[in-house]
C-alpha positions in Angstrom: 0.0 0.0 0.0 1.5 3.3 -1.1 -1.4 5.6 -0.2 -1.3 7.2 3.2 -5.1 7.9 3.2 -8.0 5.7 2.2 -11.5 7.1 1.4 -14.5 5.5 3.0 -17.1 4.8 0.3 -20.2 6.9 0.5 -18.6 9.6 2.6 -16.1 12.4 2.6 -14.1 10.6 5.3 -10.6 9.3 4.7 -8.6 7.2 7.1 -4.9 6.5 7.5 -3.3 3.2 6.5 -3.0 2.3 10.2 -5.4 2.9 13.1 -5.6 2.2 16.8 -7.9 -0.4 18.4 -9.1 0.6 21.9 -10.6 -2.7 23.1 -8.2 -2.7 26.0 -9.0 0.9 27.1 -11.2 0.5 30.2 -11.5 -3.3 29.9 -10.8 -5.4 33.0 -12.2 -8.8 32.0 -9.8 -9.5 29.0 -7.1 -6.9 29.2 -6.8 -6.4 32.9 -7.2 -2.6 33.2 -7.8 -2.0 36.9 -6.9 -5.6 37.5 -3.9 -7.8 36.6 -2.3 -5.2 34.2 -1.3 -2.5 36.6 0.8 -0.8 33.9 -2.4 0.1 31.9 -3.8 3.4 33.2 -5.5 6.5 32.1 -2.2 8.2 32.0 -0.5 5.6 29.8 -3.5 5.7 27.5 -3.3 9.4 27.2 0.4 9.1 26.2 -0.6 6.4 23.6 -3.3 8.7 22.2 -0.9 11.7 21.9 1.9 9.6 20.3 -0.5 8.0 17.8 -2.0 11.3 16.6 1.4 13.0 16.4 2.6 10.1 14.2 -0.4 10.5 11.8 -2.2 7.4 13.2 -5.5 9.2 13.7 -8.2 6.5 13.3 -9.4 5.3 16.7 -11.8 2.3 16.8 -14.0 1.6 19.8 -17.4 0.0 20.6 -20.3 0.3 23.0 -19.4 -3.0 24.6 -15.7 -2.3 25.2 -15.5 -2.0 28.9 -19.3 -1.5 29.0 -18.8 1.9 27.4 -15.7 2.8 29.3 -13.5 2.7 26.1 -15.8 5.3 24.5 -15.7 7.4 27.7 -11.9 7.4 27.8 -11.6 8.3 24.1 -14.2 11.0 24.6 -12.3 12.5 27.5 -9.1 12.6 25.4 -10.8 14.3 22.5 -12.4 16.8 24.8 -9.1 17.7 26.5 -7.1 18.2 23.4 -8.9 20.2 20.7 -5.9 20.4 18.4 -5.3 16.7 18.2 -9.1 16.0 18.2 -9.5 18.0 15.0 -7.5 15.4 13.0 -9.0 12.3 14.6 -11.4 9.9 12.9 -13.7 8.1 15.4 -15.2 4.7 14.6 -17.5 2.8 17.0 -19.9 -0.1 16.8 -23.5 -1.3 17.6 -23.9 -4.8 19.0 -27.2 -6.1 17.4 -27.9 -8.7 20.1 -30.7 -11.1 19.0 -33.1 -9.7 21.6 -32.9 -6.3 20.0 -35.8 -7.0 17.6 -36.6 -3.3 17.0 -33.2 -2.9 15.4 -33.9 0.7 14.2 -34.8 2.0 17.6 -32.1 0.0 19.3 -29.4 1.2 16.9 -30.3 4.9 17.1 -30.6 4.7 20.9 -27.2 3.0 21.1 -25.6 5.4 18.7 -26.8 8.5 20.6 -25.5 6.9 23.8 -22.1 6.4 22.1 -22.1 9.9 20.9 -22.8 11.2 24.4 -19.9 9.1 25.8 -17.6 10.2 23.0 -18.6 13.8 23.3 -19.1 14.3 19.5 -22.0 15.1 17.3 -21.3 12.3 14.8 -18.9 9.5 14.3 -16.9 9.1 11.2 -17.7 5.4 10.9 -20.5 3.4 12.6 -20.3 -0.4 12.3 -22.5 -3.4 13.0 -20.4 -5.4 15.5 -21.3 -8.8 14.1 -24.0 -10.7 12.2 -25.9 -11.9 15.2 -29.2 -10.1 14.7 -32.4 -12.0 14.0 -33.5 -9.2 11.7 -32.8 -9.1 8.0 -30.0 -7.3 6.2 -32.7 -4.9 4.9 -33.9 -4.0 8.4 -30.3 -3.3 9.6 -29.6 -1.3 6.4 -32.7 0.8 7.1 -31.4 1.6 10.6 -27.9 2.5 9.3 -29.4 4.6 6.5 -31.5 6.6 9.0 -28.4 7.1 11.2 -26.6 8.5 8.2 -29.5 10.6 7.1 -29.8 12.1 10.5 -26.1 13.1 10.3 -25.1 10.9 13.2 -22.7 8.7 11.2 -20.7 9.9 8.3 -19.9 6.4 6.9 -21.3 3.0 7.8 -19.7 -0.4 8.0 -19.9 -3.9 9.4 -17.7 -6.2 11.4 -17.1 -10.0 11.3 -19.2 -10.5 8.2 -18.5 -13.2 5.7 -18.1 -12.6 2.0 -21.7 -13.5 1.2 -22.9 -11.4 4.2 -20.8 -8.5 3.0 -22.3 -8.7 -0.4 -25.8 -8.9 1.0 -25.3 -5.8 3.2 -23.7 -3.9 0.4 -26.7 -4.6 -1.8 -29.2 -3.7 1.0 -27.5 -0.4 1.6 -27.2 0.4 -2.1 -31.0 0.1 -2.4 -31.2 2.8 0.2 -28.7 5.1 -1.7 -25.8 4.3 0.7 -22.4 2.7 0.2 -20.9 0.1 2.5 -17.7 1.6 3.7 -15.9 -1.1 5.7 -15.7 -4.6 7.1 -13.7 -5.0 10.3 -12.3 -8.6 10.6 -9.8 -10.6 12.5 -6.8 -10.8 10.2 -3.1 -11.5 10.9 -0.3 -13.9 10.2 -2.0 -16.2 12.8 -5.4 -16.0 11.1 -5.2 -15.6 7.3 -8.6 -17.2 6.7 -10.1 -13.9 5.3 -7.6 -14.0 2.5 -7.9 -17.8 1.9 -11.7 -17.8 1.7 -12.0 -14.9 -0.6 -13.3 -12.3 1.9 -10.6 -9.8 1.2 -11.1 -10.2 -2.5 -14.8 -9.5 -2.0 -14.1 -6.4 -0.1 -11.8 -5.1 -2.8 -14.4 -5.8 -5.5 -17.0 -3.9 -3.6 -14.8 -1.0 -2.7 -15.1 -1.9 1.0 -12.1 -1.1 3.2 -11.1 -4.0 5.3 -9.9 -3.2 8.9 -7.9 -5.8 10.7 -8.3 -6.2 14.4 -6.0 -8.3 16.5 -3.4 -7.8 13.8 -0.5 -9.0 16.0 -2.5 -11.8 17.6 -3.2 -9.9 20.8 0.5 -9.5 21.4 1.6 -12.9 20.3 3.6 -11.6 17.3 5.5 -8.9 19.2 8.2 -11.2 20.3 7.4 -10.3 23.9 5.7 -13.7 24.6 6.8 -17.2 23.9 6.0 -20.8 24.8 7.8 -20.3 28.1 6.2 -16.9 28.7 2.6 -17.0 27.3 0.2 -14.0 27.3 -1.5 -13.4 30.7 -5.1 -13.3 31.6 -7.9 -14.3 29.3 -6.4 -13.3 26.0 -7.4 -16.5 24.2 -6.6 -16.5 20.5 -7.5 -19.4 18.3 -5.8 -22.7 19.1 -2.3 -22.2 17.8 0.3 -23.3 20.4 2.9 -20.7 21.3 5.6 -23.1 20.0 4.2 -22.5 16.5 3.9 -18.8 17.1 7.6 -18.7 18.1 8.5 -20.0 14.7 6.6 -17.3 13.0 8.1 -14.6 15.3 11.6 -15.8 14.4 10.8 -15.2 10.7 9.5 -11.8 11.5 12.6 -10.9 13.5 14.8 -12.0 10.6 13.0 -9.9 8.1 13.0 -7.0 10.5 16.8 -7.1 10.7 17.0 -7.0 6.9 15.0 -3.7 7.0 17.2 -1.9 9.5 16.0 -3.3 12.8 12.2 -3.3 12.4 10.5 -5.2 15.2 8.4 -8.4 14.7 5.2 -6.5 15.2 6.2 -3.8 12.7 6.9 -6.4 10.1 3.6 -8.2 10.9 1.7 -4.9 10.5 3.5 -4.0 7.3 2.5 -7.4 5.8 -1.2 -6.5 6.5 -0.9 -3.0 4.9 0.6 -4.8 1.8 -2.7 -6.6 1.5 -4.5 -3.2 1.3 -6.0 -3.9 4.7 -5.9 -1.3 7.5 -4.6 -2.9 10.8 -5.8 -1.4 14.0 -3.5 -2.7 16.7 -4.0 -1.7 20.3 -1.7 0.8 22.0 -1.5 0.9 25.8 1.3 3.4 26.2 3.6 5.7 24.2 6.1 3.0 23.4 3.6 0.8 21.9 2.0 3.6 19.9 5.4 4.7 18.5 6.3 1.1 17.7 3.0 0.6 15.8 3.6 3.8 13.8 7.0 2.4 12.8 5.2 -0.1 10.6 4.6 2.7 8.1 6.9 4.5 5.8 8.7 1.5 4.3 7.8 -1.6 2.3 8.4 -5.3 2.4 9.8 -6.7 -0.9 8.3 -9.6 -2.9 10.6 -12.1 -1.3 9.6 -11.0 2.2 5.9 -11.2 1.4 6.3 -14.7 -0.1 8.2 -15.9 3.0 5.5 -14.5 5.3 2.7 -15.8 3.2 4.4 -19.2 3.5 4.5 -19.2 7.3 1.0 -17.6 7.9 -1.6 -19.8 9.4 -5.3 -19.9 8.3 -6.1 -20.1 12.0 -9.3 -20.6 13.8 -11.9 -18.4 15.4 -10.9 -16.7 18.6 -13.0 -17.8 21.5 -14.4 -14.3 21.9 -15.8 -14.6 18.4 -17.0 -18.2 18.3 -20.5 -17.1 17.3 -19.4 -15.5 14.1 -16.2 -14.8 12.0 -16.6 -15.2 8.3 -18.6 -18.4 8.5 
């Protein structure tokens, strides 16, 4: 990917080639904020926010269910406290269409307005359906998204965890309402290449849908920080690949990084994703992580590197958090 800015279809919004995922911000259950991870604090998050924006990484992705809204509150506080940086930020959040939300229009608009209140903004740049778990039709969900867009509450609309066929169906449903599908946020990394193997990425490209990759470094597994002898802490379950397998992939990342002037394993892993025309949204808990993430931009893997990484990538399985969906 050579462009540093990608337009979101159906809107005037453009996003950078790299974003920030904020799942960990305010989350205790999985990421241990306020619990086992004593290093993750409001102060370190503020540093991560500042370092990301200063490096041009201005897309921040959150969701109403992250920390039961706490992620949105934290991001909103950061935006409200720093007008200069806030002016360049693109905010994306998500609606969880639980099956019991049968009146999806009313539920979505109510949830979106609550998200806007926590974020302290009048509209979000991208509003996404968190997963294909609703009992309502694509048409009913498209109606709700179209109304949110018409009301000026969402500048662009997207989906998350939708399969190729589901993506096509939602794109068609929105098109009938005069709206373009802008994005599909999916789990994609060297530890889970299934979206490429099953044609989902190709479908997104054909439709002009930007693919966003969450857990792009396997929830920290591809940083080199963890190993079979030192696995990730807490409840960060990720597929069923043993760390001994991950260690082998990390070794390849480290070797390629050395070839490119000392790039870290995570920077190589993120650069591999951008080479697929996918926007990775890794987490950033502090300034160091934010600066390391930003170091994935501004250089390119060569054809030999890409072939080597494609060779060691694993199709992978669904993360336990997403066992009820994921491109199925």
